C-alpha positions in Angstrom: 80.0 142.4 66.9 83.4 141.9 68.6 85.2 138.6 68.2 86.4 137.2 71.5 89.1 134.6 72.2 88.5 131.9 74.8 91.3 133.2 77.1 92.7 136.6 78.2 95.2 137.5 80.8 95.7 141.2 81.6 98.3 141.9 84.3 100.8 144.5 85.4 101.6 147.3 87.9 99.6 149.9 86.1 96.5 149.3 88.2 94.4 152.0 86.6 94.9 150.6 83.1 94.2 147.0 84.4 91.0 148.2 86.0 90.0 150.2 82.9 90.4 147.1 80.7 88.4 145.0 83.1 85.5 147.5 83.1 85.6 147.8 79.3 85.5 144.0 78.8 82.6 143.7 81.3 80.6 146.3 79.4 81.3 144.7 76.1 80.4 141.3 77.5 77.1 142.5 78.9 76.2 144.1 75.6 77.2 140.9 73.6 74.2 138.8 74.2 72.4 136.3 76.4 75.3 134.0 77.4 75.8 135.7 80.7 78.6 137.3 82.7 80.0 135.6 85.8 82.3 137.6 88.1 84.8 135.9 90.4 86.5 138.2 92.8 87.7 138.3 96.4 87.6 135.0 98.2 85.4 133.5 95.4 88.2 133.9 92.8 90.3 130.7 93.1 91.6 128.3 90.5 89.2 125.7 91.8 86.2 128.1 91.3 87.2 128.9 87.7 87.6 125.2 86.9 84.1 124.5 88.4 82.6 127.3 86.4 84.1 125.9 83.2 82.5 122.5 83.9 79.1 124.0 84.8 76.4 123.4 82.2 74.0 126.3 81.5 70.8 126.8 79.5 71.8 130.2 78.3 72.4 130.9 74.7 75.4 132.8 73.3 78.9 133.3 74.6 79.5 133.0 78.3 82.0 135.3 80.0 83.9 134.5 83.2 85.8 137.5 84.6 88.3 136.6 87.3 89.9 139.3 89.4 92.8 139.2 91.8 94.8 136.3 90.3 98.0 138.0 91.4 97.4 136.3 94.8 97.3 132.8 93.3 100.0 130.2 93.8 101.6 128.2 91.0 100.7 124.9 92.7 97.0 125.6 92.8 96.9 126.7 89.2 98.8 123.5 88.1 96.6 121.2 90.2 93.2 122.6 89.6 93.1 124.7 86.4 95.9 124.2 83.9 94.4 121.1 82.4 91.0 122.9 81.9 92.7 125.7 79.9 94.6 123.5 77.5 91.6 123.0 75.2 89.2 125.9 76.2 85.5 125.8 75.2 85.2 128.1 72.2 81.8 129.4 73.4 83.3 130.6 76.7 85.6 133.5 77.3 87.7 133.5 80.6 89.5 136.8 81.4 92.0 136.9 84.2 93.0 140.2 85.8 96.1 140.8 88.0 97.1 144.0 89.7 100.7 143.4 90.5 103.0 145.1 92.9 106.2 144.2 94.8 104.6 141.5 96.9 102.1 140.0 94.4 102.8 138.8 90.9 100.9 136.7 88.3 101.8 133.1 88.9 104.0 131.8 86.0 101.9 128.7 85.8 98.9 130.8 84.8 100.8 132.7 82.1 102.0 129.3 80.8 98.5 127.9 80.8 96.9 130.9 79.0 99.7 130.8 76.4 99.2 127.0 75.8 95.4 127.6 75.4 96.0 130.2 72.7 95.0 133.1 74.8 96.0 136.8 74.6 98.3 138.2 77.3 98.8 141.9 78.0 101.3 143.3 80.4 100.1 146.8 81.5 103.3 148.2 82.9 103.4 151.6 84.5 106.1 153.9 83.1 108.5 155.7 85.4 108.6 159.5 85.3 111.6 159.5 83.1 110.0 157.1 80.6 106.7 159.0 80.3 107.7 161.7 77.8 108.9 159.1 75.4 105.7 157.1 75.9 103.6 160.2 75.4 105.4 160.9 72.0 104.7 157.3 70.9 101.0 157.4 71.9 100.5 160.8 70.2 102.0 159.3 67.0 99.6 156.4 67.3 96.7 158.8 67.5 97.9 160.7 64.4 99.5 163.8 65.9 103.2 164.8 66.6 104.5 166.0 69.9 108.1 167.0 70.3 110.0 166.1 73.5 109.3 169.5 75.2 105.6 169.2 74.4 105.5 165.8 75.9 107.3 166.9 79.1 104.9 169.9 79.3 101.9 167.5 79.1 103.2 165.3 81.9 104.1 168.4 84.1 100.5 169.7 83.8 98.5 166.5 83.8 100.5 164.3 86.1 101.9 160.8 85.7 98.8 158.7 85.4 98.9 157.1 82.0 95.1 156.9 81.6 94.7 160.6 82.1 97.6 161.4 79.8 96.1 159.2 77.1 92.7 161.0 77.5 94.4 164.4 77.1 96.2 163.1 74.0 92.9 161.9 72.5 91.4 165.4 73.1 94.4 167.0 71.4 94.0 164.7 68.4 90.3 165.5 68.1 90.9 169.2 68.5 93.9 169.6 66.1 93.2 166.8 63.6 95.4 164.2 61.9 99.0 165.3 61.1 99.0 168.2 63.6 102.4 169.1 65.1 102.2 170.5 68.6 104.9 172.3 70.5 105.1 172.9 74.3 103.2 176.3 74.1 100.3 174.7 72.2 100.0 171.9 74.7 100.1 174.2 77.6 97.4 176.4 76.1 95.2 173.3 75.6 95.6 171.5 78.9 95.9 174.3 81.4 93.0 176.7 82.0 93.6 180.3 82.6 93.4 180.1 86.3 95.8 177.2 86.6 98.4 179.0 84.4 98.0 182.1 86.6 98.6 180.0 89.8 101.8 178.8 88.2 102.7 182.4 87.3 102.1 183.4 90.9 104.5 180.8 92.1 107.1 181.9 89.5 106.8 185.5 90.6 107.2 184.8 94.3 110.2 182.4 93.8 111.8 185.0 91.6 111.1 187.8 94.0 109.0 189.8 91.5 106.6 191.6 93.8 104.7 193.6 91.1 103.9 190.4 89.1 103.0 188.5 92.2 100.5 191.1 93.4 98.9 191.6 90.0 98.5 187.8 89.6 97.1 187.4 93.1 94.4 190.0 92.6 93.5 188.5 89.2 93.1 185.1 90.8 91.0 186.5 93.6 88.8 188.3 91.1 88.2 184.8 89.5 86.9 183.5 92.9 90.0 181.5 93.9 90.1 180.9 97.7 93.0 182.4 99.7 93.7 179.1 101.5 93.9 177.2 98.2 96.3 179.7 96.6 98.5 179.8 99.7 98.7 176.0 99.8 99.7 175.7 96.2 102.3 178.5 96.4 103.8 177.1 99.7 104.2 173.6 98.1 106.0 175.2 95.1 108.3 177.3 97.3 109.2 174.4 99.5 110.2 172.3 96.5 112.5 175.1 95.3 113.8 175.9 98.8 114.9 172.3 99.4 116.9 172.3 96.1 118.3 175.8 96.8 119.6 174.6 100.2 121.2 171.5 98.6 122.9 173.7 95.9 124.3 176.1 98.5 125.6 173.0 100.4 127.6 172.1 97.3 125.6 169.4 95.7 125.7 169.1 91.9 122.5 169.7 89.9 122.8 166.2 88.3 123.0 164.6 91.8 119.9 166.6 92.9 117.9 165.6 89.8 118.8 161.9 90.2 117.6 161.8 93.8 114.5 164.1 93.4 111.1 162.4 92.8 108.8 163.8 90.2 108.6 164.5 86.5 112.2 165.2 85.2 111.1 168.2 83.2 109.5 169.8 86.3 112.6 168.9 88.4 114.8 170.7 85.9 112.6 173.8 86.1 112.8 173.7 89.9 116.6 173.4 89.8 116.9 176.3 87.4 114.7 178.4 89.7 116.7 177.4 92.8 120.0 178.4 91.2 118.7 182.0 90.7 117.0 182.2 94.1 118.2 182.9 97.7 117.6 180.0 100.0 117.2 182.2 103.1 114.6 184.4 101.4 112.6 181.4 100.3 112.7 180.0 103.9 111.5 183.2 105.4 108.8 183.4 102.6 107.5 179.9 103.5 107.2 181.0 107.2 105.3 184.1 106.2 102.9 182.1 104.0 102.3 179.6 106.8 101.4 182.5 109.1 99.1 183.9 106.4 97.3 180.6 106.1 96.8 180.5 109.9 95.6 184.2 110.1 93.1 183.8 107.3 91.4 181.0 109.2 90.0 183.5 111.7 92.9 184.5 113.9 93.1 188.1 112.6 90.7 191.0 112.4 92.1 192.2 109.1 90.6 191.3 105.7 92.2 188.2 104.0 93.4 190.1 101.0 95.0 192.8 103.2 96.9 190.0 105.0 97.8 188.3 101.8 99.2 191.5 100.1 101.3 192.2 103.2 102.6 188.6 103.2 103.4 188.7 99.5 105.4 191.9 100.0 107.5 190.1 102.6 107.9 186.9 100.5 108.9 188.7 97.3 110.9 191.4 99.2 
């Protein structure tokens, strides 16, 4: 049975992680026994309400849990006036857990941090990592799980999975289970594990069109259609990819340095590097015309043409890659 402290404060701008820890604590509390779980959220979550709950006598047996959500909206003065004294010597049979989802406007009041610290509680700051920090964080988390990822492998994982730390951690846990303790994974092994065949082919289609490789583009398109991929979805994904490269190609042709473009472009740094590399080899005018052709293809495949969607698509691909 888990041992709980009287006080916890979980705060930070990684809202998903804060919510995940709240859900986990609630599930553990409900499985703990007969003491009961009290939720204070929304307008009911105030320093005065927490203080009143702490003073309320109950006939329940076992540990009581009070879960308080939204404390990032509290004011220092209210915490000091109504709650700080009650947290100095917390009841050892009660656990109070405070949760704060912080952003630019709302922060955990310093008075609450001070009160939880004074009461011997645990404080966890769940801070979201920026895109540039994520590969290093992935390497650290992989090592904690008993596997080794090099920098390229970590960047590949972020590029495929996205920047949500919870999802990245879940994928790392799957890799640890699949490959076992002590495994060393490179970028190719990570890509094979996290991207299914259809997704890798979609990326390949974008690669071929950006590079102007018509033969590869048509072969990949037909393979994806045989798998049941919808024309509109494929067009949407490829257009998004080509627009990203086109913007960078235009900036390069205007004389901007790759380092300047990378510093001002949002997204995973590894993916941005790939887009810059592609843009340096591509022709901005051809990419611009290709985007127009694909936009017309998307319109025509929604019922504005009597031709079959794949006929329209292959004609458009020839124009894009040509």
